[in-house]
PLY file of the C-alpha trace (Angstrom):
ply
format ascii 1.0
element vertex 282
property float x
property float y
property float z
element edge 281
property int vertex1
property int vertex2
end_header
13.96 22.37 21.48
16.64 22.78 18.82
18.13 26.23 18.43
19.22 27.66 15.07
21.92 25.21 14.04
23.92 23.67 11.27
23.21 20.27 9.79
26.14 18.87 11.78
24.71 20.26 15.04
21.30 18.82 14.27
22.75 15.35 13.66
24.71 15.48 16.93
21.49 16.45 18.70
19.68 13.51 17.10
22.33 11.05 18.25
22.05 12.46 21.79
18.35 11.63 21.69
19.21 8.06 20.69
18.18 8.28 17.03
20.25 6.18 14.63
22.54 8.35 12.47
21.12 7.08 9.20
17.55 7.64 10.40
18.48 11.17 11.49
20.04 11.90 8.11
16.97 10.62 6.28
14.63 12.66 8.47
16.67 15.80 7.93
16.93 15.18 4.19
13.14 14.74 4.10
12.56 17.97 6.02
14.90 19.97 3.80
13.82 18.35 0.53
17.42 17.37 -0.14
19.25 14.11 -0.77
21.31 12.37 1.89
24.37 12.90 -0.32
23.72 16.65 -0.27
23.59 16.62 3.54
26.93 14.86 3.76
28.51 17.47 1.50
26.92 20.46 3.26
27.02 19.63 6.96
27.93 23.28 7.74
24.73 24.59 6.14
22.53 26.57 8.52
19.00 25.45 9.36
16.13 27.86 9.79
14.19 27.99 13.02
11.19 26.43 11.27
13.29 23.52 10.03
14.75 23.02 13.50
11.28 22.91 15.07
9.98 20.49 12.45
13.01 18.23 12.83
12.62 18.22 16.60
9.03 16.98 16.19
10.11 14.26 13.75
12.90 13.11 16.06
10.50 12.93 19.01
8.18 10.68 17.00
11.11 8.46 15.99
12.28 8.20 19.60
8.74 7.09 20.50
9.15 4.18 18.07
7.19 5.40 15.05
8.57 3.70 11.92
10.72 5.88 9.70
8.60 5.28 6.55
5.59 6.90 8.22
7.70 9.93 9.10
9.06 10.43 5.59
5.94 9.09 3.86
7.77 6.60 1.66
9.19 3.09 1.57
11.18 1.27 -1.11
9.89 -2.17 -2.09
11.23 -4.36 -4.88
12.84 -1.31 -6.49
9.72 0.88 -6.29
9.30 4.00 -4.14
5.88 3.62 -2.51
3.93 6.24 -0.58
2.89 4.94 2.84
0.52 6.31 5.47
-0.82 4.98 8.76
-3.65 3.41 6.76
-1.29 0.71 5.44
1.40 -1.59 6.74
4.98 -0.62 6.05
6.11 -2.95 3.20
8.80 -5.30 4.45
11.75 -6.94 2.69
10.54 -10.43 3.61
7.41 -9.89 1.52
9.63 -9.62 -1.56
9.97 -13.41 -1.18
6.34 -13.68 -2.31
6.89 -11.43 -5.33
10.07 -13.22 -6.43
8.33 -16.59 -6.22
5.37 -15.33 -8.25
7.68 -13.98 -10.95
9.41 -17.36 -11.20
6.06 -19.09 -11.70
4.92 -16.56 -14.31
8.10 -16.62 -16.38
7.13 -17.05 -20.02
3.40 -16.76 -19.37
1.33 -14.81 -21.90
-0.87 -12.17 -20.20
-1.47 -14.17 -17.00
-4.32 -13.11 -14.73
-2.98 -12.35 -11.27
-4.59 -11.12 -8.04
-3.20 -9.65 -4.83
-5.64 -9.97 -1.91
-5.32 -7.44 0.91
-3.03 -5.18 -1.09
-2.44 -2.41 1.48
-0.05 0.07 -0.14
-0.23 -1.93 -3.37
3.35 -3.15 -2.89
2.91 -6.73 -4.10
0.59 -5.94 -7.00
2.66 -3.03 -8.26
5.98 -4.86 -7.92
4.61 -7.74 -9.96
3.12 -5.45 -12.62
6.40 -3.55 -12.85
8.43 -6.73 -13.34
5.82 -8.48 -15.51
4.14 -5.73 -17.61
2.05 -8.20 -19.59
0.25 -9.52 -16.53
-3.39 -8.56 -15.94
-3.16 -7.60 -12.28
-6.08 -7.17 -9.88
-5.74 -6.09 -6.26
-8.19 -5.77 -3.40
-8.45 -4.40 0.11
-11.26 -4.17 2.65
-10.07 -0.70 3.68
-11.10 2.18 1.41
-8.32 4.31 2.90
-5.69 1.66 2.15
-7.02 1.17 -1.37
-6.73 4.93 -1.96
-3.03 4.75 -1.04
-2.52 1.79 -3.39
-4.36 3.50 -6.24
-2.27 6.66 -5.75
0.93 4.60 -5.86
-0.20 2.97 -9.09
-0.97 6.32 -10.69
2.34 7.88 -9.62
4.30 4.90 -10.92
2.31 4.61 -14.14
1.39 0.99 -13.43
-2.05 -0.23 -14.45
-3.80 -2.40 -11.83
-7.53 -3.07 -11.40
-8.38 -2.07 -7.82
-11.29 -3.69 -5.91
-12.78 -2.71 -2.56
-13.92 -5.60 -0.38
-12.99 -8.57 1.75
-10.83 -11.30 0.22
-12.56 -13.20 -2.61
-15.79 -11.21 -2.25
-13.97 -8.11 -3.52
-13.29 -9.76 -6.88
-16.95 -10.55 -7.53
-17.56 -12.47 -10.74
-14.26 -11.72 -12.44
-12.73 -14.46 -14.58
-10.58 -17.01 -12.70
-6.92 -16.32 -12.06
-3.67 -18.07 -12.94
-1.95 -16.96 -9.75
-3.12 -15.30 -6.53
-0.96 -13.86 -3.78
-1.86 -12.62 -0.30
-0.10 -11.20 2.71
-3.06 -11.39 5.12
-3.16 -10.61 8.84
-1.47 -13.52 10.58
-0.53 -12.30 14.07
-2.55 -13.76 16.92
-4.47 -11.34 19.12
-2.48 -10.79 22.30
0.86 -11.59 20.66
3.53 -9.57 22.52
5.04 -8.46 19.19
1.98 -6.29 18.55
3.33 -3.70 20.98
6.19 -2.96 18.59
3.67 -2.63 15.74
1.33 -0.21 17.53
1.72 2.49 14.85
0.47 0.20 12.06
-3.19 -0.61 11.30
-4.37 -3.32 13.70
-6.82 -4.78 11.18
-3.93 -5.48 8.79
-2.07 -7.41 11.50
-4.72 -9.41 13.39
-7.55 -11.31 11.69
-11.13 -10.62 12.71
-12.53 -13.46 14.79
-9.19 -15.23 15.00
-9.24 -18.15 17.47
-5.81 -17.19 18.79
-3.43 -18.80 16.31
-3.31 -16.02 13.70
-4.60 -18.31 10.93
-8.23 -17.20 10.52
-7.77 -15.09 7.39
-5.33 -17.51 5.81
-7.90 -20.27 6.25
-10.65 -18.08 4.75
-8.52 -17.39 1.68
-7.52 -21.03 1.17
-11.05 -22.35 1.71
-12.57 -19.99 -0.85
-9.84 -20.23 -3.46
-11.03 -23.03 -5.74
-13.88 -21.07 -7.30
-11.58 -18.23 -8.33
-8.62 -20.14 -9.78
-8.00 -21.78 -13.12
-6.97 -25.44 -13.07
-3.29 -25.59 -12.22
-3.26 -22.04 -10.79
-1.06 -21.15 -7.84
-2.00 -19.63 -4.49
0.90 -18.05 -2.57
0.55 -16.88 1.03
2.84 -15.01 3.40
2.65 -16.18 7.03
4.47 -16.18 10.33
7.60 -18.30 10.64
5.89 -20.76 12.99
2.79 -21.21 10.80
4.24 -22.98 7.76
3.18 -26.50 8.78
-0.41 -25.43 9.43
-0.66 -23.54 6.14
0.73 -26.49 4.17
-1.76 -28.82 5.81
-4.72 -26.57 5.03
-3.70 -26.19 1.39
-3.48 -29.95 1.00
-6.82 -30.46 2.76
-8.69 -28.39 0.16
-7.06 -29.95 -2.90
-3.80 -28.11 -3.53
-0.74 -30.05 -4.59
2.93 -29.20 -5.15
2.74 -27.51 -1.75
5.99 -25.73 -0.94
7.38 -23.28 1.60
9.93 -20.59 0.76
12.41 -19.03 3.19
12.95 -15.29 3.49
16.38 -13.60 3.48
16.72 -14.30 7.20
16.23 -18.02 6.58
12.75 -18.11 8.13
9.83 -19.97 6.51
7.87 -16.99 5.19
5.69 -17.99 2.23
3.80 -21.16 1.41
1.99 -21.97 -1.80
0.29 -24.72 -3.69
-1.07 -25.50 -7.15
-4.75 -26.24 -7.57
-5.02 -29.85 -8.71
-1.26 -30.25 -8.71
0.42 -33.51 -7.73
-0.10 -34.40 -4.09
3.01 -34.71 -1.97
0 1
1 2
2 3
3 4
4 5
5 6
6 7
7 8
8 9
9 10
10 11
11 12
12 13
13 14
14 15
15 16
16 17
17 18
18 19
19 20
20 21
21 22
22 23
23 24
24 25
25 26
26 27
27 28
28 29
29 30
30 31
31 32
32 33
33 34
34 35
35 36
36 37
37 38
38 39
39 40
40 41
41 42
42 43
43 44
44 45
45 46
46 47
47 48
48 49
49 50
50 51
51 52
52 53
53 54
54 55
55 56
56 57
57 58
58 59
59 60
60 61
61 62
62 63
63 64
64 65
65 66
66 67
67 68
68 69
69 70
70 71
71 72
72 73
73 74
74 75
75 76
76 77
77 78
78 79
79 80
80 81
81 82
82 83
83 84
84 85
85 86
86 87
87 88
88 89
89 90
90 91
91 92
92 93
93 94
94 95
95 96
96 97
97 98
98 99
99 100
100 101
101 102
102 103
103 104
104 105
105 106
106 107
107 108
108 109
109 110
110 111
111 112
112 113
113 114
114 115
115 116
116 117
117 118
118 119
119 120
120 121
121 122
122 123
123 124
124 125
125 126
126 127
127 128
128 129
129 130
130 131
131 132
132 133
133 134
134 135
135 136
136 137
137 138
138 139
139 140
140 141
141 142
142 143
143 144
144 145
145 146
146 147
147 148
148 149
149 150
150 151
151 152
152 153
153 154
154 155
155 156
156 157
157 158
158 159
159 160
160 161
161 162
162 163
163 164
164 165
165 166
166 167
167 168
168 169
169 170
170 171
171 172
172 173
173 174
174 175
175 176
176 177
177 178
178 179
179 180
180 181
181 182
182 183
183 184
184 185
185 186
186 187
187 188
188 189
189 190
190 191
191 192
192 193
193 194
194 195
195 196
196 197
197 198
198 199
199 200
200 201
201 202
202 203
203 204
204 205
205 206
206 207
207 208
208 209
209 210
210 211
211 212
212 213
213 214
214 215
215 216
216 217
217 218
218 219
219 220
220 221
221 222
222 223
223 224
224 225
225 226
226 227
227 228
228 229
229 230
230 231
231 232
232 233
233 234
234 235
235 236
236 237
237 238
238 239
239 240
240 241
241 242
242 243
243 244
244 245
245 246
246 247
247 248
248 249
249 250
250 251
251 252
252 253
253 254
254 255
255 256
256 257
257 258
258 259
259 260
260 261
261 262
262 263
263 264
264 265
265 266
266 267
267 268
268 269
269 270
270 271
271 272
272 273
273 274
274 275
275 276
276 277
277 278
278 279
279 280
280 281
């Protein structure tokens, strides 16, 4: 257990535990309610016993592999500070690929109708609404707890989104058709060894229910049900695993999408695939 210490002592202790220096600084800044810049300028400041105890608990959780955003309760995504809890996935930089693509397609559109299926923290929907204020944005999630996090993020950020509780297209009911729909559905196969590293995140947001073992069950559900919810010429954009791009392209083409394209993320991996309903076949 940490004894009464200075900020500098606490950071040395964190490094001895194997916690990255930046992570340790962010955890300490969170505990003290200070900025990281303040810590760097006041490393001789004394910590109270209560702060030391709380920091020790946070460091132990980080050493156990718990993601930093869950410990500090926040994650930045597309320039927005989003609250995150264990009810939602931690928003990831690669998902910004989906948002950037959507914004390109919506450039110049007048009040487009847009939906984000499986919104989680609301990251995709809120980033799009922030960058495209004129868009009429709807977002859904099957988890009431996740939707509460998304709704709270929208209220804090002052971004108006229509929130819907339910599974994929069913959540949207009889709303008017959309000009663009995005989704980052579960796409990890049950039994995938990478799930161990994701054990702190909600399993239902990672692995599709009833998946046959390839991680594609929810993606196929979304694609198969899309036509009745899209305007002619509307786009459907999907995030997926880097090895799933070929299968997603094939399924989009099979149900009548054209202009089917895959986008790479910042790491150069195929991360998002989309198509245009009734667009030219390739």
